[in-house]
N, CA, C and O atoms as a GROMACS GRO file, in nm:
protein
  504
    1MET      N    1   0.085  -0.119   0.000
    1MET     CA    2   0.000   0.000   0.000
    1MET      C    3   0.089   0.124   0.000
    1MET      O    4   0.084   0.205   0.093
    2SER      N    5   0.168   0.139  -0.102
    2SER     CA    6   0.252   0.257  -0.115
    2SER      C    7   0.165   0.372  -0.166
    2SER      O    8   0.108   0.362  -0.275
    3SER      N    9   0.156   0.478  -0.089
    3SER     CA   10   0.068   0.589  -0.125
    3SER      C   11   0.132   0.722  -0.092
    3SER      O   12   0.218   0.731  -0.004
    4THR      N   13   0.089   0.823  -0.163
    4THR     CA   14   0.134   0.958  -0.131
    4THR      C   15   0.058   1.006  -0.006
    4THR      O   16  -0.042   0.947   0.033
    5ASP      N   17   0.109   1.111   0.054
    5ASP     CA   18   0.040   1.171   0.168
    5ASP      C   19  -0.102   1.211   0.129
    5ASP      O   20  -0.196   1.191   0.206
    6GLN      N   21  -0.116   1.267   0.009
    6GLN     CA   22  -0.248   1.312  -0.037
    6GLN      C   23  -0.344   1.193  -0.052
    6GLN      O   24  -0.462   1.204  -0.015
    7HIS      N   25  -0.296   1.083  -0.104
    7HIS     CA   26  -0.382   0.965  -0.120
    7HIS      C   27  -0.425   0.912   0.017
    7HIS      O   28  -0.541   0.874   0.034
    8LEU      N   29  -0.334   0.908   0.112
    8LEU     CA   30  -0.370   0.863   0.247
    8LEU      C   31  -0.474   0.956   0.308
    8LEU      O   32  -0.566   0.911   0.376
    9TRP      N   33  -0.459   1.086   0.284
    9TRP     CA   34  -0.555   1.184   0.334
    9TRP      C   35  -0.694   1.158   0.274
    9TRP      O   36  -0.794   1.163   0.345
   10GLU      N   37  -0.697   1.132   0.144
   10GLU     CA   38  -0.823   1.102   0.077
   10GLU      C   39  -0.887   0.975   0.133
   10GLU      O   40  -1.009   0.967   0.145
   11LEU      N   41  -0.805   0.877   0.167
   11LEU     CA   42  -0.857   0.755   0.231
   11LEU      C   43  -0.919   0.786   0.367
   11LEU      O   44  -1.022   0.730   0.403
   12LEU      N   45  -0.855   0.877   0.441
   12LEU     CA   46  -0.909   0.917   0.572
   12LEU      C   47  -1.045   0.985   0.554
   12LEU      O   48  -1.140   0.955   0.626
   13VAL      N   49  -1.054   1.076   0.459
   13VAL     CA   50  -1.181   1.145   0.433
   13VAL      C   51  -1.288   1.043   0.394
   13VAL      O   52  -1.402   1.052   0.440
   14HIS      N   53  -1.252   0.947   0.311
   14HIS     CA   54  -1.346   0.843   0.270
   14HIS      C   55  -1.394   0.761   0.390
   14HIS      O   56  -1.513   0.732   0.402
   15GLU      N   57  -1.302   0.723   0.477
   15GLU     CA   58  -1.338   0.645   0.597
   15GLU      C   59  -1.432   0.724   0.687
   15GLU      O   60  -1.531   0.671   0.737
   16LEU      N   61  -1.402   0.850   0.708
   16LEU     CA   62  -1.486   0.935   0.793
   16LEU      C   63  -1.624   0.956   0.732
   16LEU      O   64  -1.724   0.967   0.803
   17ALA      N   65  -1.631   0.961   0.599
   17ALA     CA   66  -1.759   0.979   0.531
   17ALA      C   67  -1.851   0.859   0.554
   17ALA      O   68  -1.973   0.871   0.540
   18ARG      N   69  -1.794   0.745   0.589
   18ARG     CA   70  -1.876   0.628   0.624
   18ARG      C   71  -1.946   0.648   0.758
   18ARG      O   72  -2.046   0.582   0.787
   19GLU      N   73  -1.893   0.738   0.841
   19GLU     CA   74  -1.947   0.764   0.974
   19GLU      C   75  -2.045   0.882   0.974
   19GLU      O   76  -2.138   0.885   1.055
   20GLY      N   77  -2.024   0.978   0.885
   20GLY     CA   78  -2.107   1.098   0.882
   20GLY      C   79  -2.067   1.188   0.767
   20GLY      O   80  -2.000   1.144   0.673
   21THR      N   81  -2.108   1.312   0.773
   21THR     CA   82  -2.077   1.410   0.669
   21THR      C   83  -1.940   1.470   0.697
   21THR      O   84  -1.910   1.507   0.811
   22VAL      N   85  -1.857   1.481   0.593
   22VAL     CA   86  -1.721   1.533   0.609
   22VAL      C   87  -1.697   1.648   0.512
   22VAL      O   88  -1.730   1.640   0.394
   23VAL      N   89  -1.640   1.756   0.565
   23VAL     CA   90  -1.601   1.871   0.483
   23VAL      C   91  -1.458   1.908   0.522
   23VAL      O   92  -1.428   1.922   0.640
   24GLU      N   93  -1.372   1.925   0.423
   24GLU     CA   94  -1.237   1.976   0.451
   24GLU      C   95  -1.244   2.127   0.442
   24GLU      O   96  -1.252   2.183   0.332
   25SER      N   97  -1.241   2.194   0.558
   25SER     CA   98  -1.257   2.339   0.560
   25SER      C   99  -1.130   2.410   0.514
   25SER      O  100  -1.137   2.518   0.455
   26ARG      N  101  -1.016   2.351   0.539
   26ARG     CA  102  -0.887   2.400   0.491
   26ARG      C  103  -0.788   2.285   0.512
   26ARG      O  104  -0.820   2.189   0.581
   27PRO      N  105  -0.669   2.294   0.453
   27PRO     CA  106  -0.574   2.183   0.469
   27PRO      C  107  -0.549   2.150   0.617
   27PRO      O  108  -0.517   2.237   0.698
   28GLY      N  109  -0.564   2.024   0.650
   28GLY     CA  110  -0.539   1.978   0.785
   28GLY      C  111  -0.656   1.994   0.881
   28GLY      O  112  -0.642   1.966   1.000
   29VAL      N  113  -0.772   2.038   0.830
   29VAL     CA  114  -0.889   2.056   0.916
   29VAL      C  115  -1.011   1.991   0.850
   29VAL      O  116  -1.056   2.033   0.744
   30LEU      N  117  -1.062   1.888   0.914
   30LEU     CA  118  -1.182   1.820   0.867
   30LEU      C  119  -1.296   1.847   0.964
   30LEU      O  120  -1.279   1.835   1.085
   31LEU      N  121  -1.411   1.883   0.911
   31LEU     CA  122  -1.531   1.902   0.990
   31LEU      C  123  -1.620   1.781   0.965
   31LEU      O  124  -1.656   1.752   0.851
   32VAL      N  125  -1.654   1.712   1.073
   32VAL     CA  126  -1.731   1.588   1.063
   32VAL      C  127  -1.858   1.603   1.144
   32VAL      O  128  -1.855   1.643   1.260
   33ASP      N  129  -1.968   1.570   1.081
   33ASP     CA  130  -2.098   1.572   1.146
   33ASP      C  131  -2.140   1.426   1.168
   33ASP      O  132  -2.173   1.356   1.073
   34LEU      N  133  -2.138   1.382   1.293
   34LEU     CA  134  -2.168   1.242   1.325
   34LEU      C  135  -2.309   1.229   1.380
   34LEU      O  136  -2.348   1.306   1.468
   35PRO      N  137  -2.387   1.134   1.330
   35PRO     CA  138  -2.520   1.114   1.388
   35PRO      C  139  -2.510   1.051   1.527
   35PRO      O  140  -2.428   0.962   1.549
   36GLU      N  141  -2.591   1.098   1.619
   36GLU     CA  142  -2.601   1.040   1.753
   36GLU      C  143  -2.718   0.943   1.749
   36GLU      O  144  -2.833   0.985   1.743
   37GLU      N  145  -2.689   0.815   1.752
   37GLU     CA  146  -2.792   0.714   1.734
   37GLU      C  147  -2.900   0.718   1.842
   37GLU      O  148  -3.019   0.706   1.811
   38GLU      N  149  -2.860   0.736   1.966
   38GLU     CA  150  -2.958   0.732   2.075
   38GLU      C  151  -3.050   0.853   2.075
   38GLU      O  152  -3.171   0.839   2.094
   39SER      N  153  -2.994   0.972   2.054
   39SER     CA  154  -3.074   1.094   2.066
   39SER      C  155  -3.128   1.143   1.933
   39SER      O  156  -3.221   1.224   1.930
   40GLY      N  157  -3.072   1.096   1.824
   40GLY     CA  158  -3.113   1.145   1.693
   40GLY      C  159  -3.051   1.279   1.656
   40GLY      O  160  -3.074   1.329   1.546
   41SER      N  161  -2.971   1.338   1.746
   41SER     CA  162  -2.904   1.464   1.718
   41SER      C  163  -2.772   1.437   1.646
   41SER      O  164  -2.743   1.324   1.607
   42ARG      N  165  -2.693   1.541   1.630
   42ARG     CA  166  -2.564   1.528   1.563
   42ARG      C  167  -2.452   1.575   1.653
   42ARG      O  168  -2.470   1.668   1.732
   43HIS      N  169  -2.337   1.512   1.642
   43HIS     CA  170  -2.218   1.552   1.716
   43HIS      C  171  -2.125   1.616   1.614
   43HIS      O  172  -2.083   1.551   1.518
   44HIS      N  173  -2.092   1.742   1.634
   44HIS     CA  174  -2.002   1.814   1.544
   44HIS      C  175  -1.859   1.796   1.593
   44HIS      O  176  -1.828   1.822   1.709
   45LEU      N  177  -1.773   1.751   1.504
   45LEU     CA  178  -1.636   1.719   1.539
   45LEU      C  179  -1.541   1.786   1.440
   45LEU      O  180  -1.565   1.785   1.319
   46GLU      N  181  -1.435   1.844   1.493
   46GLU     CA  182  -1.330   1.903   1.409
   46GLU      C  183  -1.204   1.821   1.431
   46GLU      O  184  -1.157   1.805   1.544
   47ILE      N  185  -1.149   1.770   1.322
   47ILE     CA  186  -1.026   1.692   1.328
   47ILE      C  187  -0.913   1.778   1.272
   47ILE      O  188  -0.923   1.830   1.161
   48ARG      N  189  -0.807   1.791   1.349
   48ARG     CA  190  -0.692   1.872   1.307
   48ARG      C  191  -0.568   1.783   1.301
   48ARG      O  192  -0.511   1.745   1.403
   49MET      N  193  -0.530   1.752   1.177
   49MET     CA  194  -0.412   1.671   1.150
   49MET      C  195  -0.379   1.689   1.003
   49MET      O  196  -0.467   1.681   0.918
   50THR      N  197  -0.254   1.714   0.972
   50THR     CA  198  -0.215   1.731   0.832
   50THR      C  199  -0.192   1.593   0.768
   50THR      O  200  -0.182   1.492   0.837
   51SER      N  201  -0.184   1.593   0.637
   51SER     CA  202  -0.157   1.467   0.566
   51SER      C  203  -0.018   1.414   0.603
   51SER      O  204   0.002   1.292   0.611
   52HIS      N  205   0.076   1.504   0.627
   52HIS     CA  206   0.210   1.462   0.669
   52HIS      C  207   0.206   1.398   0.809
   52HIS      O  208   0.272   1.297   0.834
   53GLN      N  209   0.128   1.457   0.898
   53GLN     CA  210   0.112   1.400   1.033
   53GLN      C  211   0.043   1.264   1.027
   53GLN      O  212   0.073   1.175   1.106
   54LEU      N  213  -0.051   1.249   0.934
   54LEU     CA  214  -0.116   1.119   0.916
   54LEU      C  215  -0.012   1.014   0.877
   54LEU      O  216  -0.012   0.904   0.933
   55ARG      N  217   0.076   1.047   0.783
   55ARG     CA  218   0.180   0.952   0.743
   55ARG      C  219   0.272   0.920   0.862
   55ARG      O  220   0.308   0.805   0.884
   56GLU      N  221   0.310   1.023   0.938
   56GLU     CA  222   0.394   1.000   1.057
   56GLU      C  223   0.328   0.902   1.152
   56GLU      O  224   0.392   0.812   1.206
   57THR      N  225   0.198   0.920   1.172
   57THR     CA  226   0.123   0.833   1.263
   57THR      C  227   0.121   0.690   1.210
   57THR      O  228   0.144   0.596   1.286
   58LEU      N  229   0.094   0.674   1.081
   58LEU     CA  230   0.091   0.539   1.022
   58LEU      C  231   0.227   0.472   1.033
   58LEU      O  232   0.237   0.352   1.060
   59THR      N  233   0.332   0.549   1.010
   59THR     CA  234   0.468   0.494   1.020
   59THR      C  235   0.498   0.449   1.163
   59THR      O  236   0.558   0.343   1.184
   60ALA      N  237   0.456   0.530   1.260
   60ALA     CA  238   0.480   0.493   1.400
   60ALA      C  239   0.398   0.371   1.442
   60ALA      O  240   0.446   0.290   1.521
   61LEU      N  241   0.277   0.357   1.389
   61LEU     CA  242   0.190   0.245   1.424
   61LEU      C  243   0.225   0.117   1.348
   61LEU      O  244   0.182   0.008   1.386
   62SER      N  245   0.303   0.131   1.243
   62SER     CA  246   0.333   0.020   1.154
   62SER      C  247   0.386  -0.106   1.224
   62SER      O  248   0.332  -0.214   1.201
   63PRO      N  249   0.490  -0.097   1.310
   63PRO     CA  250   0.540  -0.220   1.372
   63PRO      C  251   0.434  -0.293   1.456
   63PRO      O  252   0.422  -0.415   1.448
   64ASP      N  253   0.357  -0.217   1.534
   64ASP     CA  254   0.252  -0.280   1.614
   64ASP      C  255   0.142  -0.336   1.524
   64ASP      O  256   0.088  -0.444   1.552
   65GLY      N  257   0.110  -0.264   1.418
   65GLY     CA  258   0.010  -0.313   1.324
   65GLY      C  259   0.053  -0.442   1.257
   65GLY      O  260  -0.029  -0.532   1.236
   66GLN      N  261   0.180  -0.451   1.224
   66GLN     CA  262   0.230  -0.574   1.164
   66GLN      C  263   0.220  -0.690   1.262
   66GLN      O  264   0.183  -0.801   1.224
   67ASP      N  265   0.254  -0.665   1.388
   67ASP     CA  266   0.247  -0.772   1.489
   67ASP      C  267   0.102  -0.810   1.521
   67ASP      O  268   0.068  -0.928   1.520
   68VAL      N  269   0.019  -0.711   1.549
   68VAL     CA  270  -0.117  -0.737   1.594
   68VAL      C  271  -0.208  -0.784   1.481
   68VAL      O  272  -0.286  -0.877   1.498
   69LEU      N  273  -0.197  -0.720   1.366
   69LEU     CA  274  -0.288  -0.749   1.256
   69LEU      C  275  -0.231  -0.851   1.157
   69LEU      O  276  -0.304  -0.904   1.073
   70GLY      N  277  -0.102  -0.878   1.167
   70GLY     CA  278  -0.041  -0.975   1.077
   70GLY      C  279  -0.029  -0.926   0.934
   70GLY      O  280  -0.024  -1.006   0.841
   71ILE      N  281  -0.025  -0.796   0.915
   71ILE     CA  282  -0.013  -0.737   0.781
   71ILE      C  283   0.134  -0.705   0.757
   71ILE      O  284   0.196  -0.638   0.839
   72THR      N  285   0.188  -0.752   0.646
   72THR     CA  286   0.331  -0.733   0.623
   72THR      C  287   0.365  -0.595   0.568
   72THR      O  288   0.470  -0.539   0.601
   73ASP      N  289   0.278  -0.539   0.483
   73ASP     CA  290   0.305  -0.406   0.427
   73ASP      C  291   0.302  -0.303   0.539
   73ASP      O  292   0.201  -0.292   0.609
   74PRO      N  293   0.409  -0.225   0.558
   74PRO     CA  294   0.416  -0.133   0.671
   74PRO      C  295   0.307  -0.026   0.673
   74PRO      O  296   0.248   0.000   0.778
   75ILE      N  297   0.279   0.036   0.559
   75ILE     CA  298   0.177   0.141   0.556
   75ILE      C  299   0.039   0.081   0.577
   75ILE      O  300  -0.042   0.137   0.651
   76ALA      N  301   0.011  -0.032   0.515
   76ALA     CA  302  -0.119  -0.098   0.534
   76ALA      C  303  -0.138  -0.141   0.679
   76ALA      O  304  -0.248  -0.131   0.732
   77ALA      N  305  -0.031  -0.188   0.743
   77ALA     CA  306  -0.040  -0.228   0.884
   77ALA      C  307  -0.066  -0.107   0.973
   77ALA      O  308  -0.150  -0.113   1.063
   78GLY      N  309   0.005   0.003   0.947
   78GLY     CA  310  -0.018   0.125   1.022
   78GLY      C  311  -0.158   0.178   1.000
   78GLY      O  312  -0.223   0.225   1.094
   79TRP      N  313  -0.206   0.172   0.876
   79TRP     CA  314  -0.340   0.217   0.842
   79TRP      C  315  -0.446   0.135   0.917
   79TRP      O  316  -0.541   0.190   0.973
   80GLY      N  317  -0.428   0.004   0.917
   80GLY     CA  318  -0.524  -0.084   0.986
   80GLY      C  319  -0.533  -0.053   1.133
   80GLY      O  320  -0.643  -0.046   1.188
   81LEU      N  321  -0.421  -0.033   1.198
   81LEU     CA  322  -0.422  -0.002   1.341
   81LEU      C  323  -0.474   0.140   1.366
   81LEU      O  324  -0.543   0.165   1.464
   82PHE      N  325  -0.441   0.232   1.276
   82PHE     CA  326  -0.493   0.368   1.288
   82PHE      C  327  -0.646   0.368   1.284
   82PHE      O  328  -0.710   0.439   1.362
   83LEU      N  329  -0.704   0.289   1.196
   83LEU     CA  330  -0.851   0.282   1.186
   83LEU      C  331  -0.912   0.225   1.314
   83LEU      O  332  -1.020   0.268   1.355
   84VAL      N  333  -0.845   0.131   1.376
   84VAL     CA  334  -0.894   0.077   1.504
   84VAL      C  335  -0.899   0.189   1.608
   84VAL      O  336  -0.998   0.204   1.679
   85HIS      N  337  -0.791   0.267   1.616
   85HIS     CA  338  -0.785   0.378   1.711
   85HIS      C  339  -0.889   0.486   1.678
   85HIS      O  340  -0.954   0.539   1.768
   86LEU      N  341  -0.905   0.516   1.550
   86LEU     CA  342  -1.002   0.618   1.509
   86LEU      C  343  -1.144   0.575   1.547
   86LEU      O  344  -1.220   0.656   1.600
   87GLU      N  345  -1.180   0.451   1.520
   87GLU     CA  346  -1.313   0.401   1.556
   87GLU      C  347  -1.334   0.409   1.708
   87GLU      O  348  -1.443   0.442   1.754
   88GLU      N  349  -1.231   0.378   1.782
   88GLU     CA  350  -1.241   0.386   1.929
   88GLU      C  351  -1.266   0.530   1.973
   88GLU      O  352  -1.351   0.556   2.058
   89HIS      N  353  -1.193   0.624   1.914
   89HIS     CA  354  -1.212   0.766   1.948
   89HIS      C  355  -1.354   0.811   1.914
   89HIS      O  356  -1.419   0.877   1.994
   90LEU      N  357  -1.400   0.776   1.795
   90LEU     CA  358  -1.533   0.818   1.752
   90LEU      C  359  -1.641   0.756   1.840
   90LEU      O  360  -1.744   0.819   1.866
   91GLY      N  361  -1.618   0.636   1.885
   91GLY     CA  362  -1.717   0.566   1.967
   91GLY      C  363  -1.718   0.607   2.112
   91GLY      O  364  -1.813   0.578   2.185
   92THR      N  365  -1.613   0.675   2.156
   92THR     CA  366  -1.604   0.711   2.299
   92THR      C  367  -1.599   0.862   2.321
   92THR      O  368  -1.562   0.907   2.430
   93LEU      N  369  -1.636   0.940   2.219
   93LEU     CA  370  -1.638   1.085   2.238
   93LEU      C  371  -1.736   1.123   2.348
   93LEU      O  372  -1.847   1.072   2.354
   94ARG      N  373  -1.693   1.211   2.433
   94ARG     CA  374  -1.779   1.261   2.540
   94ARG      C  375  -1.861   1.378   2.486
   94ARG      O  376  -1.822   1.440   2.387
   95PRO      N  377  -1.975   1.409   2.548
   95PRO     CA  378  -2.066   1.511   2.492
   95PRO      C  379  -2.001   1.646   2.463
   95PRO      O  380  -2.040   1.713   2.367
   96ASP      N  381  -1.903   1.687   2.544
   96ASP     CA  382  -1.843   1.819   2.524
   96ASP      C  383  -1.713   1.815   2.443
   96ASP      O  384  -1.645   1.917   2.432
   97GLU      N  385  -1.678   1.701   2.387
   97GLU     CA  386  -1.557   1.690   2.306
   97GLU      C  387  -1.592   1.713   2.159
   97GLU      O  388  -1.664   1.634   2.097
   98GLY      N  389  -1.542   1.822   2.107
   98GLY     CA  390  -1.570   1.857   1.969
   98GLY      C  391  -1.449   1.854   1.879
   98GLY      O  392  -1.453   1.900   1.765
   99TYR      N  393  -1.339   1.800   1.931
   99TYR     CA  394  -1.214   1.801   1.855
   99TYR      C  395  -1.141   1.668   1.868
   99TYR      O  396  -1.145   1.603   1.973
  100LEU      N  397  -1.073   1.630   1.760
  100LEU     CA  398  -0.969   1.528   1.764
  100LEU      C  399  -0.844   1.601   1.717
  100LEU      O  400  -0.837   1.645   1.602
  101LEU      N  401  -0.746   1.614   1.805
  101LEU     CA  402  -0.625   1.690   1.776
  101LEU      C  403  -0.504   1.599   1.767
  101LEU      O  404  -0.488   1.508   1.848
  102TRP      N  405  -0.420   1.624   1.667
  102TRP     CA  406  -0.297   1.548   1.656
  102TRP      C  407  -0.198   1.603   1.756
  102TRP      O  408  -0.168   1.723   1.757
  103HIS      N  409  -0.148   1.516   1.841
  103HIS     CA  410  -0.055   1.557   1.946
  103HIS      C  411   0.035   1.439   1.978
  103HIS      O  412  -0.013   1.328   2.004
  104GLU      N  413   0.164   1.462   1.975
  104GLU     CA  414   0.263   1.360   2.008
  104GLU      C  415   0.242   1.232   1.928
  104GLU      O  416   0.250   1.122   1.982
  105GLY      N  417   0.215   1.248   1.799
  105GLY     CA  418   0.211   1.134   1.709
  105GLY      C  419   0.080   1.062   1.694
  105GLY      O  420   0.073   0.960   1.626
  106GLU      N  421  -0.027   1.112   1.758
  106GLU     CA  422  -0.156   1.045   1.743
  106GLU      C  423  -0.270   1.144   1.770
  106GLU      O  424  -0.249   1.254   1.820
  107LEU      N  425  -0.391   1.101   1.737
  107LEU     CA  426  -0.509   1.184   1.761
  107LEU      C  427  -0.556   1.166   1.905
  107LEU      O  428  -0.550   1.058   1.962
  108HIS      N  429  -0.605   1.278   1.962
  108HIS     CA  430  -0.658   1.277   2.099
  108HIS      C  431  -0.789   1.356   2.101
  108HIS      O  432  -0.794   1.465   2.045
  109PRO      N  433  -0.894   1.303   2.166
  109PRO     CA  434  -1.016   1.382   2.184
  109PRO      C  435  -0.988   1.501   2.274
  109PRO      O  436  -0.906   1.493   2.365
  110SER      N  437  -1.056   1.614   2.247
  110SER     CA  438  -1.035   1.734   2.326
  110SER      C  439  -1.162   1.819   2.328
  110SER      O  440  -1.244   1.814   2.237
  111VAL      N  441  -1.176   1.897   2.436
  111VAL     CA  442  -1.290   1.988   2.449
  111VAL      C  443  -1.265   2.121   2.379
  111VAL      O  444  -1.360   2.196   2.353
  112ASP      N  445  -1.139   2.151   2.348
  112ASP     CA  446  -1.107   2.279   2.284
  112ASP      C  447  -0.978   2.265   2.204
  112ASP      O  448  -0.923   2.155   2.191
  113LEU      N  449  -0.930   2.377   2.151
  113LEU     CA  450  -0.809   2.375   2.069
  113LEU      C  451  -0.682   2.403   2.149
  113LEU      O  452  -0.575   2.419   2.091
  114GLU      N  453  -0.693   2.409   2.281
  114GLU     CA  454  -0.576   2.432   2.365
  114GLU      C  455  -0.485   2.310   2.363
  114GLU      O  456  -0.529   2.198   2.336
  115TRP      N  457  -0.356   2.333   2.393
  115TRP     CA  458  -0.260   2.223   2.399
  115TRP      C  459  -0.214   2.204   2.541
  115TRP      O  460  -0.196   2.303   2.611
  116PRO      N  461  -0.195   2.086   2.588
  116PRO     CA  462  -0.227   1.962   2.518
  116PRO      C  463  -0.378   1.938   2.515
  116PRO      O  464  -0.452   2.004   2.588
  117PRO      N  465  -0.424   1.844   2.432
  117PRO     CA  466  -0.567   1.813   2.427
  117PRO      C  467  -0.619   1.773   2.565
  117PRO      O  468  -0.550   1.708   2.643
  118ARG      N  469  -0.744   1.812   2.592
  118ARG     CA  470  -0.806   1.783   2.721
  118ARG      C  471  -0.934   1.706   2.703
  118ARG      O  472  -1.021   1.746   2.626
  119ARG      N  473  -0.947   1.594   2.775
  119ARG     CA  474  -1.068   1.513   2.769
  119ARG      C  475  -1.184   1.589   2.833
  119ARG      O  476  -1.163   1.675   2.918
  120GLY      N  477  -1.303   1.556   2.793
  120GLY     CA  478  -1.422   1.622   2.842
  120GLY      C  479  -1.480   1.554   2.964
  120GLY      O  480  -1.426   1.457   3.017
  121ASP      N  481  -1.592   1.609   3.007
  121ASP     CA  482  -1.666   1.561   3.123
  121ASP      C  483  -1.748   1.439   3.082
  121ASP      O  484  -1.807   1.437   2.974
  122LEU      N  485  -1.752   1.339   3.167
  122LEU     CA  486  -1.831   1.220   3.139
  122LEU      C  487  -1.980   1.244   3.152
  122LEU      O  488  -2.060   1.172   3.092
  123ALA      N  489  -2.018   1.345   3.231
  123ALA     CA  490  -2.160   1.374   3.251
  123ALA      C  491  -2.220   1.435   3.125
  123ALA      O  492  -2.155   1.516   3.059
  124PRO      N  493  -2.343   1.398   3.092
  124PRO     CA  494  -2.408   1.457   2.975
  124PRO      C  495  -2.433   1.606   2.993
  124PRO      O  496  -2.454   1.653   3.105
  125LEU      N  497  -2.430   1.678   2.883
  125LEU     CA  498  -2.458   1.821   2.888
  125LEU      C  499  -2.606   1.844   2.917
  125LEU      O  500  -2.690   1.763   2.877
  126PRO      N  501  -2.640   1.955   2.986
  126PRO     CA  502  -2.780   1.981   3.017
  126PRO      C  503  -2.862   2.010   2.891
  126PRO      O  504  -2.982   2.034   2.900
   0.00000   0.00000   0.00000
């Protein structure tokens, strides 16, 4: 799975589009509208990560992906493990978390754009 940074970015947009509506507002910023199954409302999420940072993340995840997933191609292994992490983040977003921010080589849920990313409150919003 040898791909350019741009191709990997397009794959990310495609994967996110399977979850909800995706708009690239500017390079490195994706706006994702996720349906909330229980309430019928929508969760608005902003993902901040460049295509270069995506490749860095896949490269870092590659060895573990090869071991855990048994995929020999380094980029494909990193991609597979990245998708596992992404699904986990999307499935565990707290009500006040509107961001996934790239920090120290991976995405982290956050309540705002401050650094480092900060997890939200477990209690539902009023």
